[in-house]
C-alpha positions in Angstrom: -5.9 -10.3 24.4 -6.4 -8.0 21.4 -6.3 -4.4 22.1 -8.8 -1.9 20.2 -6.3 0.7 18.7 -7.6 4.2 18.2 -6.4 6.1 15.2 -5.4 9.5 16.3 -4.6 12.4 14.0 -2.1 15.1 15.8 -2.5 18.9 14.6 0.0 21.6 15.2 -1.3 24.9 15.4 1.2 28.0 15.9 -0.1 31.7 16.6 2.5 34.5 16.4 2.7 37.9 18.0 2.0 39.4 14.7 -1.5 37.5 14.5 -0.2 34.9 12.0 -1.8 31.5 12.4 -0.2 28.1 10.8 -1.9 24.9 11.3 -0.9 21.4 9.8 -1.4 17.8 10.6 2.1 16.6 11.9 1.4 12.9 12.7 -1.0 10.0 12.8 -0.8 7.4 15.6 -2.5 4.4 16.7 -2.9 4.2 20.3 -5.0 2.3 22.8 -6.1 5.7 24.4 -6.1 9.2 23.0 -2.8 11.1 23.4 -3.1 14.4 25.5 -3.1 17.4 23.9 -0.4 20.2 24.8 0.3 23.8 24.9 3.7 25.7 24.8 4.2 29.5 25.0 7.5 30.9 23.6 8.5 34.7 23.6 7.3 35.0 20.1 4.2 32.5 19.6 2.0 29.9 21.1 2.2 26.3 20.0 -0.7 23.9 20.5 -0.5 20.3 19.7 -4.1 18.9 19.4 -4.6 15.2 19.5 -8.2 14.3 17.7 -10.0 11.2 16.6 -11.7 12.6 13.8 -11.8 16.4 13.7 -8.4 17.2 13.0 -8.5 17.8 9.4 -11.7 20.4 10.0 -9.5 22.1 12.8 -6.6 22.7 10.2 -9.0 23.8 7.7 -10.7 26.2 10.0 -7.5 27.7 11.5 -6.2 28.2 7.9 -9.3 30.2 7.3 -9.1 32.4 10.4 
């Protein structure tokens, strides 16, 4: 049995209390299903990990222009 693996790109975006936004592609994985996106809030910033199939590069560019 052969599994079709999906190529997923994981983008990390952080937004700090001063309004600064940083976004980068942090990993590329092959998986049977798309990994879940996650969110973490700290005392100084919010951190988002977005797992997408094809739009991660556009997401990073859009966040950098924000």
